[in-house]
N, C-alpha and C positions, 0 to 999 in steps of 0.2 A: 800421730802414731798411736795405734790401738795398744792398750795395756796388754802385756803378755802374762798369762797365768800358767803355772806349772801344775800338772796333775798326773798321777801315775797312769791312769787309764781313761780314755775317752770312748764312749759308746755312741755310734751313729745309728739312730733309729729307735723309736719308742713304741714299736709294736710288741707282740707277745714275746719274741725272742729277746729283744733289747731290754724290756722291762724285767723279765725274769733274770737275765744276766745281772742286771743292776742289783736286784735283791740278793742274788747269790754272792756277788762281790761284797756287798755290805755285810752279810753274815760272816764272810771270811776276812773282814776288816781291811779291805782294799779300797783306798780312796779313788773316786772316779766321778765323772760327770757324764750325763746322758743328754744328747741333743735330738730333738724331733722337730721336723719342719712344720708339721701340721699343728693347728691349735688344740686339737683334742684327739682322743682315741678313735678307733674304728667306728664308723656309722653303719657298717654292714655286718650281717651275722657271720658270713664266711666260715672259717674253721669253727668247729663246735665240739667234736669228740675229743676227750682227754683220756688216754689209755692208762692202764694200770701203772706202767713205768713212770709216766708223767705225774700221776697222783702220788706215787711213792716219793718222787722228787719234791713235790709240793709239801708233802707230809714232813719230809726230812728238814725242809727249810721253813716250816711253820706257815706255809701259804695255803694249806688245804682247807681250813675251816670255812673261810668266806667263799671259796670256790664251791665247796660242797653245798653250802647253804643256798647258793644261786643255781646250782645244777639240778639236772633231772635225777630223781630217785632211780635206783637201778631197775626197779620193777616197771618203770615207765619207759625204759629204753632197751628192753631185753628181746625185742622182736622186730624183724624187718619183713614187710609183706609185699607181695606182687598181686595187684588187683586189676580188674577191668576198669573200675571207676569207684568213686565214693558213693555217689547218688545214682539217680536215674531209675526208671521203671521198665526198661527194656529187658529182653530175654537174657542178655548177657551182662547186665549192669550190676555193679556192687558185688561181683563174684570174686572169691579169692582163688588165685591160681596156685599159690604156694607161699611158704614162709621160711625164714631162717632164724634160728636162735642167734642172739647177738650179745656180745660183751659180758657173758656170764650172767645175764639177767633173767633167763628162763628158769623159774623155780623148779627144783627137784631134778633137773637134768645133770648129766655128768659134767657138762660145761659149767653149770652153776657151782658144783662142788670143786672143780679144778681151780676156778678163779679165786675161790675163797681159801683153798688150801695153799696156794702159791704166793700170796701177797697179803700184807696187813691192811690193804685198802683196795677199793674197787674203782672201776672206771667211772667217769662222769661225763656230762654233756652240758656245755655252757657256750652259747653263741658268742663270738668274738666281741660283738658290740656291748655285751655285758661282762665278759671276762676281762677285757683290757682295762676298763676303769678300776676293777678290783686290783689288777696287777700294778696299775699306776699308783694307786693309793698305798699299796704295800711297799713299793719302791720308794715313794716319797717319804713315808714314815721312817724308813731305814736310812735314807740319804737326803735329808731335808735341804731344800734350796739348790739341789744339783740335778734335779730331773726337769730339764728345761724344754718345754714345748714352745712352738713358734720361734724356734732357733734353727736356722738352716745352715748345715755345713756346706760351704761352697767349694772348699778345696782342702786337701791335706798333702803334705810333702814329708817324706821320710828321708832324713839326711844321714841315716846310719847310726846316729846317736840318740835321736829323738824324732818325734813326728810333730810337725807344725800344722795345727788344725785351724782353719779360718772359718769363723762362724758369723752369720749375719742375723741380727735380731729383727724383730718385726718392724721396728722403727727405722731400719736401715743401718743402725750402728754396727760396726765391725769389731769382733773380738778375736783375739789370738790365744791359742792354748799350746803349750809344749807338753806333749804326752810321751811317756815311755812306750806305751802300746796303745793301739787303736783297734777296736772291734767294730766292724761294719755289719750291722744288722738292718741294712737299708733296702733289702730286696734286690740289691744289685744295681740300683738306679745310678749311684755315683761310683761305687766301689769297683765293680768288676771291669768296666771299661778303663777306669783310672789306673787300675793295677795290671791291666793287660791280661786278665784272666779269661780263658775261653770256657763257654758253657757248652758242654758236649752232649749231643743227643738230639732227637727229633723235636721240632717245634710246630706250632700252628696246627695241631691235630684236629681239634674241634673247638668251636666257639660256644661256650655255655652262657646262657642267659638265666640269671637268678632273679626271681621276683619275690621280694620280701613284703608280705602283706598281713593285714589283720582280718580275721574272719572267725565266725563261730561255726566250728566243724564238729562240735561235741556229739551231735546226733549220729555222726558217721564214723567216728574214730575209735579204734580199738585202744583201750587204755594202756596196753602193754607195748604198743608199737611206737618206735622212734621215726622210722622212715617207711613210706609206702611208694613203691614203684608202680607205674601204670602201663599196661599193654592192652590195647583194644583195637578192633578193626578200623575205627576212625583214625587211629594214629599210625596206620601202616606206612605212610609216607616217610616216617622218621624211624622206621624199623632198624636201620643201620646205625642209629645213634640211640640215645635213651629217650623213650617216649614220655618221660616225665618222672621226676622223683620229688615227692612232697615230704618235707621234714618239719616236725614240730619244733618250735623255737621258744616256747614258754612265754612269759616268765612263770605262769602256772603250768604245771606239767601234766601230761596225760590228756584225756579227752577235753579237759578245760583249757588247753593251751590257747592263748589269745593271738599268738603270732605264728606265722608259717613261712617257709621258703620253698618255692617250686623251681626246680632246675630243668631247663630244656637244653638239649644239645642240638646245634645246627651245623651243617657243613659251613666252613669258613667262606665259601663262595655264595652263600645264600644271603642276598641283601635284605630279605624280609626280617632277618634277625634284629634289625635296628628299629623296627616299627613298634614303638612303645604302646601306641594306642591299641594294637592288635593283641597284646598279651593278656589283659584281663578277660576279654571274651574267649580267648583260646583256653585260658585256665578254667573258666566256667564250663566250656565244652568238654575239656578233658575230664573234669571231675563229675560231669553230668549233673551240675547244679546251676541251671540257667538263671535262677533268681538269687544267687548267692550275693549277699551284701559283703563287699570287701573294700578295704582301704589299702591301696598300694603305698607302701612306705618308701621303697627304693627298688630300682631296677639296675642291675649291674651286669657287665659282660666280662668274661675272663676266658682267655684262650688257653687250651690245654697243651702243656709242654711236658717233656720228660728230659730234663737237662741237669747236668752235674758239672760243677766247676772242676777244671783240671788241676787246680791247687787251692788250698784253703788259707795259705799264708804267703805273704810277700814281705820280706824284711820284718818290720815291727808292726805290720798291719795284718789282721785276721779278718776273714769273712765267716758269717754264720747265718743259719736260717735260710730264707728264700734267696739270699745272695749267693748261697753255695749250692742249693739244690731245689728243683721244682719238679713236681710230678703230679699225675692225676690224683684227685682227692680221695679215691677209693682206699679204704683201710685207714683213712685219717692220719697219714704219715707226715703231713706238712708241719703243723705246729708242734706235734709231739717230737719229731726229729729235731726241730729247731731248739726246743727246750733242753733236749739232751746234749746238743752242741754246746749250749750255754753252760750247762753244768760241768761238762768235761773241761771246757776252757777256763772256767772260773777258778777251780782249785789249783790248776797249774799256774795261772797268773799269780795267785796268792802265794804259792810255794816259792816262786822266783822272786817276787817283790818283797815278801815278808819273812820267808824262812831260809833264805840263802841258797835255794836250789839253783843249779846251773841253768842258763838259758836254753840249753839243749833239751830240757824237759818240754819246752813249748813246741818243739818240732813234733812231739808225739800227738799233739792235737790233730793235725792232718793225718798222721799215721793211723790213728784210731778212728777218727770220725769219717774220713772220706770213704772207706770201704762200707761203712754203715749207710752213708748217703747213697752210694751206688746201689746197695742191696734194696734200700727203701724206694728209690726211684724205679728200679726194675719191678719191684713188687706192686707199686702203684699202677704202673702200666699194665702189668699182668692181670691184676684183678679187675681193672677197667675193661680190658679186652674180653674177659670172660663173660661180661654182660651180653655179648653177642651170642654166646652159647645158650643163654637163657631165652633170648628172643627166638633163636633158631628152634629151640624145643617147643615153643608155642606154635611155630610153623606158619607165620604170616608171610605173605608174598606181596612186596610193594606194588601198589596199583591194582591188585586183583581183589577188588572190594567184594565181589560176589563170592569168590572162593574163600576169602577171609571170614565172611559171615557164616558160611557153611562149616568152615573149620571150627569156629567157636561153638556152633550148634552141636557138632560131634563131641567136642571136648566136654561139654556140660550135660550131654544127654545121660539119662539113667540107663546105662547099658554096660556090658563088659568092655566094649570099646572105649566108652567114656571113662570108666575106671582106669583102664590101661593108659589112656592119654593123660589123665590128671596125675597118675602115678609117675609117669615118665617126666612130666613137667616138674613135679616136686623133686624128683631125683636130680634134675638139672639145676634147679634152684638151690638145692642143698650144696652144690659145688661152690656156691658163693660164700660158704663159710671161710674161704681164703681171705675174704674181706672182713667179715663181721665177727669172727672169733679166732683171729690170728694170734693166739695166745703165746706160742713160741716165738713168733716174729717180734712181739712186743717185749717179752721178758728174756728171751734166750739168746739175744745177739751177743757176740763175743768180740773182744779186742784181741786179735791173734798176735799182734806186735804192738809195742809202745811202751808205756810206763808200767810194765809188768815184768816179773821174772818167771818165765816158763819153767815148768818142772818136768817136762818130757812126757807128760801124760796125754792121752788122746781125748779130744772133746767128746761129749755124748753125741749120739747120732742126731742130726738135725731132721726134723719132720719136713719133708718136701711140701706138705700142705700147710705148714706154718701153724699147726694146731697143738701138738703135744710138746709141752715144755718139760724138760728134764733138769731139775735143779742140780747144781754142782758147785763145789768150792775151787774148781780148777782156776788157776790164775788167768785173768782176762775176762772172767764171767761175773755177772751180778751175784752179790752175796745172797744165798738162799734165805728165804723167810722161814722162821720157826718161832712159835710162841714160847717164851721162857718166863719163869717167875723169879722176881728179884729177891734179894735177901731181906728186904723190908716189906715183902708182899707186893702184890700188883703184877699183872702180866704185861710184858712188852714184847715187841718183835726183836729178833736178832738185828734187824735193820735200825733199831732205835739205840743200839749200843754206842755208836759213834755220834757224839753230841757236838754239833758244829759250834765253834766258839770256845769249846772246852778241849776238844781233841783234834789233832791234825790227821792222825791215823789211829787205827784201833786193832788190837791183837786179841784173838779169841783162842783160848786153850781150854784145859779141863783141870781136874783135881791133881793130875800128875805134871802140870805145866808151871810149877812155881818158878822154875828157872827162867822161863820166858817172861813171866810177869815181872820178875826182878830186873831182867834185861830192859824191858820197856820203861820201867821206872827210872833206871839208871840213865838211859839215853835221854829221857825227858829232863832230868836234872842237869845234865852236862851240856845240853844243847838248847836251842830255842824251839825245838820240836816238842809237841805234847802228844805222847803216845798212850792212849788209854789201853786198859787190859781187863778182860773178864774171863772167869773160869765157869764153864757150863759142865756140870757133872755128867760123867759118862757111865757111872755105875750107880745103880738104884740105891745102894746102901751107903754111899759115900757121905761123909759128914764134913761140915765146915760152914761157918757163917758167911764166908765170902763166895760161896758157890751159887750159881744160878741153876734152877731146876728146869729140866727139859719138859715143858708142860704137857705136850702130847706125844712125847717120844719121837718127835719129828726131826729134831736136830741130829740125833744119833743116826738117823737114816741118811742124812744129806751131807754130813760134815766131811766124810771121805778121808779122814786122817786117823792114825792110831792114837791110843792114849799117850798123852805127853806131847803130842804134836801141836802145831800152832798155825793160825791163819791170819794174815795181815790184810786189813781192809783199808782201801783208799778213802779219801773224803767223799767220793761219789758213790760209796758202797759197792765198789767193784773190788774183787780180790786181786791184790798186787803180788802176793807170794804166799807160799805155805810150806811147812815142814811136816813130813809124814809122821815124825815121832820126836822124842826128846833129844836134846843136844847137850853135850858136856860144856861146850863153850857158847852158851846161848847169847851172852852179851856181845862177844866178839862177832858172832855170826849175824846177829840182828843188826849191829852197826854196819856190817858189810852190806847187808840188804839195803839199808838206807843210802849208803854210799853209792850203790849201783843204781838205785831208783832215781835219786835226786842229784847224783854226781857231787855229793858233799863228802869230804874226807874227815874222819874222826880218828886221828892217829892215836889219841889217848885211849880209844876204845877198841880199835880193830887192828889186827895184824894179818887179816885175811886179804890177799890181793884182790882188787876189784876184778870181777869177772869169774871168780871162783866161789861164788856164794852157794851154800848148800841148797840142794833141791832147786836150783835155778841157774840160768845163764843170763848174759847181758840183755838189756831191754831193747837195744837198737837192732832189731832183727829186720831182715829184708826178705 
């Protein structure tokens, strides 16, 4: 009989989602063990773009520094180009058809300013084969001896009181774990069929072939560019798919990049997509570099789907990451969405396991994250589909080689027609900003229902192009960033106020909010919740050693409450509740807020009936 071990949480899967979840749980003091069937982390570049929201999350959990050290500097990832080729000496070779600014990296543009205004950190770019080892080490440092690779979960059974997890070690030895909760970040290999979860949406759309190789392309590469797409007459047979996208993969960034990945898209009926020997010559042909010395590291196939799980939780078992959602890679919403899944679930598990919150809080994981998964799946397919618009603007006709050559001659001729053609192509390419600068999509997503107390206010208008982010403290939205100066000097972000391991929640008020601060302190002393509090002054001449200074007057623009009001921030830096102004019964009302959010009753603190919280209603909305 195998020895049975008890553990509050088991994580199945040691990819980006599972490893970050492990670090998050460690920070929140939740005991857990992680099992990964492979002996090591990813050997493929795969996901690489880390958006601002992910980097904020890494920053909050102290994971950002090694990631930033390995990642591309923002000036080496601020541009995406469409070209005819890299090399070649033909009439149409090496020509730029157009470009897009990307990820806030184009110096001096409005996009550059917006990205810096709205977040304390910037996006990064780290291929998964270098990111996952970093995440693994960080997880192991926080949870030594319990990040177990070469351990295969062969089965799990939920009996309603616990989950029995069966694990096979590399030597064949069988282990048994009793977990209160299991999180499956296994890509759906075991979890979704085992749980009877349906993946809804179209599958098998395109088979992508990714070739990861080493080569010296420094002579041909623009130092600002992260991705170059290729469209040329020779590639017209693939005009309905992507004619090729070349991505720099570091580890040196910019024109000195040693590694690259080239993505080809094939119809799933094309048997030539499995011909590995044909790929290096095809790459040389596409790049117009027939003598390019290249070392192929890996060739991988992945079929494009756009699927979403019909549920994220079954009993005591949750799914996250690719087990819950898969979509085209455009906009980079795969790993980024997965990491936000992990962050959302981590604090809720901690609240239930360590802080006495009712298990009903765990139901809000699906309530909050599945609508975001749906939105991101749809956006990924939408932005992928828009690539056809760009190719249509170029105007190639499959199989019409003579016409295509004439079309390119007219595009690049020095004439009014050529100027008009190039201008129109650039206009079409500019529409791909929906992929490369989806600022609102990345920062502006909202939890309409869940572990929040709505205040009846309307959300800011959403930009249908996903570009313009409008900061707001409305419950369900990400806490806006503003630089503030502390009482001991030093400038921090409002997002830095909630210190994990020190505070469970955080309350922000101003010089007129002493009652709210007192209420937070009282509840912290009488319960096992730690509620931090800070006062950011709202009047220029206010005095007080305990006040934070609104460094650029940004907080006063985005706080959206009157003097004496308060904003309650969740452990994931989302706003849970706010009060427009001061309150005579601050302690009673704040206790009622926590009773409603976590379904914890504090009779010694509150006489307010649950559901009658000021400026809010119950969290379980439909």
